[in-house]
N, C-alpha and C positions, 0 to 999 in steps of 0.2 A: 680645181681639177676634178673632173667627174670620176666618181668611183664606179668600177665595173664589177663589184662583188655581189651582184644579185644572184641568189642561189638557184641552182638547177634542181634542187632536191625534190620539189613537188611534182616533177614531170613523171608521167607514167610511160611505159614502153609503147602503149598504143595511142598516146597523145598525137594529135595532128602535129606534124613537124616538117621542116624543110627536108626534101628528099635527099638522101645521101648519094644520089646519082645526079650528075650535072645535067641541067636541062638547057635547051637552046634558048637564046634570048638576045638582049642588047649586048653589043660588044663590051666585054667586061672592063677593059682598060679605061673606058670613058666614064665608068661609074665610080663615084667617090666611095672609098672603102669605109666601113663602119667597124670592122673587127679584123685584127691581125692575129693569126694563129701560127705559132712557131714551135717547131721541134727544138730540143736542147742539144743533145750530144751530136757533134758533127754538123750542127747548124748554127745555133745561137752562140754556143760555148766555143771557146778556143780549145785546142787539143789538151791543154793543161786544166781544163774544166773551169776556166775563169770567164767572167763577163767583162768585156772591155769597156772603158769609160765612154767610148764612142757609141757602143751599143746601148748602154744605160741611158745616155742622153737621147738617143733616137727613140727608144721606147717611151721615155717621159714626154718627148715632144709629140709623139703620136697621141698619147692620152690627153695632153693639153689641147690637141686639136679635136678632141671628142671621139677618137678611135679607141675602142676597147682592145686590150691585149690579153690573149690566152696563151699560156705555156701548154703545149700539147706533146706529151712525152711517153715513152715506154717505161720510164723510171717509176719506182714505187714512191708513195708519198714520203716515206722516211728519207729518201734521197733528194728531196727538194731543197735542202738547206743551201745548195749551191746558188739558188736564185732568190731565196727568202729575203735577203737584204736588198733586193732590187725590185720588189713588187710594185712600189709606188701605188697607183690605184688598181693595178691588175692583180687582184688578190686570188683569183681562181685559176686552178690548173687542172688539166685533164691528164690523169696519170694512168700507168699500166695499160697503155694502148687503148684507152677509152673505158677501162673497167671502173674508174672512179673519177669523180669530180671533187677536188680538194680545195678548201679555203686556206690560203697561206698566211692570212693576216695575223694569226696567233704567233707567228715566228717559229724558229727552229724548235722541233720537238713538240709543238703545240698545234699541228695541222689538224683541221676538222674535216671529216668526210661529209659532203653534202649530197652526194649521190653515189650509189654503188650498183654496178651491173655485173653480177657475179657469174662465175662458171659453175653450173650445177655439179655436185660431187659425182652423181651417176655418169654424167657426160665426161667428167674428168677421168674417172676410172676406165670408161670405155676407151678414151683416147690413149691412156697409158698402155692398156692391153694391146690395142691395135698398133701402136708405135713399136712396142717390144717385138711384135710379130714381124712388122715390115722392116724394121731396122734394128736387128739384134745388137746389143751393146749400148743402146740409148740409156742415158742416166737422167734422172728427173729431180727437180726441185719444185716447191710449191710456195707461191706468194699468197699470203692472207692479208687481210686489211692491216693487221698489226703484228705480223710476224713472217719469218722466212724459215722454211723447213726443207731439208734435202735428204737424199739417199746417202748412205755412208760413202759410196764411191763416186758421188757427183764431184766433178773437178773443182778445185779451189780457184774460181774465176775472179772472186772479189775478196776484199779484206774482211768483209762482214762474216761474223760467226753465226751459224744457223742456230735456231732455237731447239731443234731436235734433229736426230739422225735416225731415219727409219726408211724402209722400203716405201715407195710411193703409194702402194696399195694400202698400207697402214696409215700413212699420212692423210689419205683422203677418206678413210673409213668414217662411218657415222659416229664412231666412238674414238676417233683419232685425236691427236693433240690439237687443242684450240678448235674443236669441232663446231663450236658456236660462232666462229668467225667465217664470213664469206670467203670463198676462193676467188681471188682476182685473176690469177693466171698460173699456168704451169710452164716451167722452163724445161726444155728437153735438149740435151747435149749429146753430140756424137763425136768421138775422137778422130775419126778418119774420113767421114763423108764430106764431099764438097758442100759448102753451105747452101748454094742454090739448088743443088740436086736433092739435098735433105729436105728443103722446103717443099719442093714439088712432090717428093715421095710422101711426106707427111700429110700434105693436103689431100692427096688421093686416098691415103689410108684412113684418115680421120673423117673425111667427108663433112657433113653438116653438124657433127657433134660439137665442133668448136671452130673458132677462127684461128688460123695458123699463120704466123708471120715471123719476121726476124728483123733485128736491128744491129746485130753484132757481126763483125767481119768473120767470126768463127762459125762453126756449125752449131749454133745455139738458137733454138726456136722458142717462140713465145705463143702459148695457146690461151685464148680467152673464150668467153661465152659466145654462142652462135650469134652472128650479126654484130658483135661488139668490135668496134674499131675506133681509131682516132676520128675518122670521118663521121660515123654514125652518132657518137656522143657529142661531137662538135655541132652536128646538125640539130640535135636535141636542144643544146644550149642556145643556139642561134634562133631556133623557133620560139623559145621562151622569151627572147628579146625582140622578136619581130624583125630579125635580120635575115635577109635572103642570101643564098650562096653567092650571088653576084657581088654582094657587098663584103665578101671575105677575101682576104689576101693570106695565103698560106706559104710556109717555108718548110722544107724537109730535105732529107738526103738518103734515106734507106727504104727498103721494101715496106716497112710498117708505116711509112708516110704516103704510100702510093694512093690509097683511097682518098685521103685528105687532099692531096695535090690535084687529084682528078675532080673532086667535088667543088673546090673553091673556085670562085669566079676568076681570080688571078692567083697563080701559084708559081713558086720559084724553087727549082732544084739547085742546090749549092754546087759550086765548081768542083767539089770533091764528092759528088753524089754517085750513088749506084746507077748503072745505066737504065734500069727500069724506073727509077724515080725521075730521071731526066726525061724519059719518054712520056711520063704521066703529066709533067708540069707544063704550064703555058709559057714559062720563061726560065732564064738562067740567072743566078746570082753569083757573085764572086765566092770563093771558098770561105768556110767558117773562120779560117785563120786570117782572112783579109777583111773581116767585119762585113761579110756579104749581106747579112740581114739589115744591118744599120744603113748600108749604102742604098739598098732598095727603098727602105722606109724614108730616107732623106729625099730620094727622088719622087716618091709618091706624094709626100707632103708638099714639095715644091710644085708638083703638077696640079694639085688640087687646092692650092693656097687661095 
């Protein structure tokens, strides 16, 4: 079985790369795929966060056929244990909506960062200020490479215990906690705004200081560095491998998948996907609870056998 764990760490932001905007060309369905890029929550994983035996078998069959597999997720690296037992040859994952490329081969708790695309602290502080002005009541948390910090009144959305409780301005200060660690993303939560309305408002307020997206059904936004997305980091990794966008098949379900679904030559929005993800994709897959990713992979392998 071919290993796909070639690192992306030596790539620079100005390296020549496959454009993160889809270009016209050969009809993509006729092209044999070389890489599968799949989101996790709401896409590859069942609602109980499990990976079905059928999905494990489909991913292994794809790699046996010489197709690389990338997990591409909004999750931080420390939350990748859910798939660490199923990596097979696909040892690399794009985490934090493109903010990091992580080698999963070390197993749970031993993941290694091979590329980081950080959010500059000055940009982060500007974004916090602008969101506080545009949407009073917004609460913030900060994702670092090896830690999670939040404001005291940030809602308890996850079981995880934060490393510190401070206002976002102090968390992001040059002398703040873990100031030596890169900021991967900011989380911004609002208790009463509509999720899509909050996303639109935040994008207008923050402008080019950060990339703003969301993957939660609640009004929880995720802010990364300018130009950082699942698509742009995937494009970097594909360029390093000599893989064009036409040779990529992508799966997703939420607004943070839209750029990736638009960029890939073939893309599938899940049966449970957000309407904007459906509009961005070239095809539809059954829902995550119906092993939609596995079904499409099986069909692709049969088509290109």
